[in-house]
Legacy VTK file of the C-alpha trace (Angstrom):
# vtk DataFile Version 3.0
C-alpha trace
ASCII
DATASET POLYDATA
POINTS 218 float
85.143 123.564 89.298
84.858 122.146 92.832
85.233 118.571 91.545
88.314 119.630 89.581
89.841 121.135 92.733
89.261 117.934 94.746
90.847 115.796 92.021
93.811 118.176 91.845
94.332 117.974 95.626
94.233 114.180 95.601
96.747 114.046 92.743
98.929 116.528 94.583
98.926 114.366 97.697
99.805 111.211 95.767
102.573 113.027 93.902
104.028 114.606 97.020
104.006 111.621 99.364
104.691 109.075 96.650
108.139 110.575 96.147
109.133 110.249 99.803
111.057 107.318 101.278
109.717 108.382 104.675
106.066 107.744 103.835
104.073 106.943 106.948
100.847 104.964 107.102
98.867 107.513 109.111
95.944 105.109 109.520
98.049 102.630 111.483
96.626 102.456 115.048
99.929 102.946 116.880
99.230 106.314 118.466
99.514 105.016 122.053
102.102 102.302 121.496
105.246 102.228 123.623
108.208 102.498 121.257
111.784 102.479 122.539
113.795 104.787 120.301
117.282 104.144 118.973
119.658 106.570 120.640
123.286 107.406 121.268
125.222 109.166 124.016
127.152 112.348 123.252
129.299 114.546 125.467
129.059 118.329 125.585
131.997 118.873 123.225
130.405 116.601 120.631
127.140 118.521 120.895
128.906 121.873 120.428
130.689 120.594 117.323
127.336 119.809 115.657
126.257 123.472 115.511
123.063 122.723 117.440
120.052 124.894 118.012
119.659 125.136 121.805
116.093 125.660 122.998
115.714 129.092 124.613
113.410 127.903 127.391
115.035 124.504 127.916
118.814 124.756 127.794
119.105 120.990 128.196
117.480 120.354 124.795
119.082 120.832 121.387
118.330 119.911 117.777
120.824 119.524 114.956
121.253 118.190 111.423
122.107 114.522 111.108
124.467 113.078 108.508
121.602 111.405 106.656
119.918 114.753 105.997
117.335 114.440 108.763
117.093 116.028 112.190
118.094 114.772 115.617
117.160 115.909 119.098
119.509 115.690 122.064
118.884 116.309 125.754
120.365 115.740 129.175
118.553 115.276 132.473
121.111 115.403 135.323
124.632 115.147 133.919
125.361 118.129 131.605
128.086 116.125 129.926
125.854 113.158 129.084
123.474 114.002 126.247
121.077 111.466 124.768
120.423 111.887 121.040
117.730 110.345 118.854
116.317 110.891 115.382
113.093 112.869 115.066
110.292 110.729 113.651
109.359 113.408 111.154
111.783 115.281 108.970
110.805 118.941 109.076
112.442 121.760 110.948
112.535 125.535 110.842
111.653 126.723 107.329
109.809 123.598 106.224
106.550 123.166 108.090
104.738 123.531 111.352
101.977 125.731 112.677
104.422 128.349 113.946
107.234 127.929 111.437
109.305 125.687 113.662
109.111 122.567 115.768
107.674 123.420 119.169
109.349 121.599 122.043
108.090 121.599 125.627
108.624 119.721 128.867
105.452 118.791 130.781
105.335 116.460 133.774
102.075 114.780 132.807
102.151 112.095 135.512
103.874 114.348 138.079
106.540 111.673 138.546
110.178 111.390 137.550
111.386 113.510 134.657
108.893 115.695 132.771
107.763 114.269 129.446
109.199 115.690 126.228
106.496 117.112 123.932
107.339 117.661 120.260
104.930 119.539 118.000
106.111 119.395 114.396
105.312 117.859 111.065
106.110 116.489 107.638
106.052 118.779 104.624
106.128 117.548 101.031
106.330 119.290 97.684
104.479 118.147 94.578
104.413 119.421 91.014
101.751 122.053 91.664
101.900 122.770 95.360
102.667 121.416 98.799
100.994 119.509 101.592
101.758 118.897 105.251
100.832 116.764 108.238
101.189 118.081 111.793
102.218 115.730 114.616
102.164 115.765 118.392
104.640 113.326 119.902
105.343 112.577 123.583
108.634 111.032 124.679
109.162 109.526 128.142
112.720 110.373 129.235
112.764 108.784 132.693
115.326 106.302 131.350
115.962 105.662 127.657
113.857 107.798 125.266
110.519 106.049 124.726
107.745 107.295 122.481
104.374 106.918 124.237
102.116 109.126 122.096
102.095 109.982 118.390
99.060 111.646 116.828
98.626 113.486 113.540
96.291 116.374 114.345
96.775 118.913 111.550
96.908 118.872 107.759
97.147 121.475 105.054
97.644 121.849 101.316
98.369 124.838 99.134
98.702 125.357 95.394
101.711 127.314 94.155
100.837 130.802 92.938
97.358 130.724 94.464
97.350 131.929 98.063
93.542 131.716 98.161
93.583 127.998 97.403
94.823 126.802 100.795
93.000 124.186 102.821
93.823 123.266 106.404
92.330 121.465 109.365
93.457 121.300 112.994
92.174 118.995 115.719
92.661 120.615 119.113
94.826 118.689 121.590
95.825 120.168 124.961
98.675 118.647 126.963
99.213 119.716 130.572
99.986 118.290 134.011
96.264 117.594 134.301
96.404 115.184 131.367
95.810 115.164 127.629
92.498 116.451 126.285
91.656 115.529 122.685
88.768 117.317 120.990
86.266 115.431 118.817
87.275 114.883 115.216
84.995 117.038 113.093
83.572 115.874 109.805
85.802 117.057 106.988
84.332 118.925 104.054
84.901 117.790 100.474
87.965 119.981 100.046
89.685 118.161 102.937
89.217 114.575 101.787
92.986 114.299 101.396
93.464 114.785 105.157
94.513 111.612 107.030
94.451 112.304 110.754
95.106 109.719 113.451
91.931 107.858 114.327
91.960 108.285 118.103
88.927 108.741 120.351
88.254 112.170 121.819
88.336 112.569 125.595
90.804 112.929 128.466
93.916 110.755 128.637
96.232 110.173 131.596
99.769 108.834 131.905
99.948 105.880 134.303
102.848 103.456 134.728
104.517 104.747 131.593
101.491 104.344 129.332
98.850 106.800 128.158
95.289 105.594 128.495
91.891 107.177 127.941
89.766 107.945 131.001
86.525 105.987 130.677
LINES 1 219
218 0 1 2 3 4 5 6 7 8 9 10 11 12 13 14 15 16 17 18 19 20 21 22 23 24 25 26 27 28 29 30 31 32 33 34 35 36 37 38 39 40 41 42 43 44 45 46 47 48 49 50 51 52 53 54 55 56 57 58 59 60 61 62 63 64 65 66 67 68 69 70 71 72 73 74 75 76 77 78 79 80 81 82 83 84 85 86 87 88 89 90 91 92 93 94 95 96 97 98 99 100 101 102 103 104 105 106 107 108 109 110 111 112 113 114 115 116 117 118 119 120 121 122 123 124 125 126 127 128 129 130 131 132 133 134 135 136 137 138 139 140 141 142 143 144 145 146 147 148 149 150 151 152 153 154 155 156 157 158 159 160 161 162 163 164 165 166 167 168 169 170 171 172 173 174 175 176 177 178 179 180 181 182 183 184 185 186 187 188 189 190 191 192 193 194 195 196 197 198 199 200 201 202 203 204 205 206 207 208 209 210 211 212 213 214 215 216 217
């Protein structure tokens, strides 16, 4: 029975992700790469016309639906009439998938310089024939100038079979982000039921932001 469950989960994963044009190679070692994001400028009237969701804690951050069916995030730093908008690098929002039912967005000044860094905690959620599966991401964007991704780590995964609430598997790797730095817990050995889980292969330890790049403290 256990072997049957593992095979079913693997087939579910292939079915779910195989149908997506946004498939990501989670094993690619780009978690600390500096990636300048494509962006556009919008004024306040343009933002209002997009029916955005304004963050309760951070009124200078909004998310909205893009014309291609994805999600975009917009923010301003000094000028309230000069918003910078970019596409989220995962496609879920609100009722799709994340640990708390929504993307979690925070501002943390990790290096205690310039603008605080933009932290996005969200994920990708995919449906297969017999269930669903999801990958949770933590992404850090430097917004001192143009939006630049400096950290992208998949830290959570889950799968669930339709009609069977007891057949849910999930794993979370603890990552804490604060002004003291980024602390990544060791990656535990996955049991047989979690062989489908593809988390970012990044060393555990404490990471600091220096000169615009995140590096592990030796």
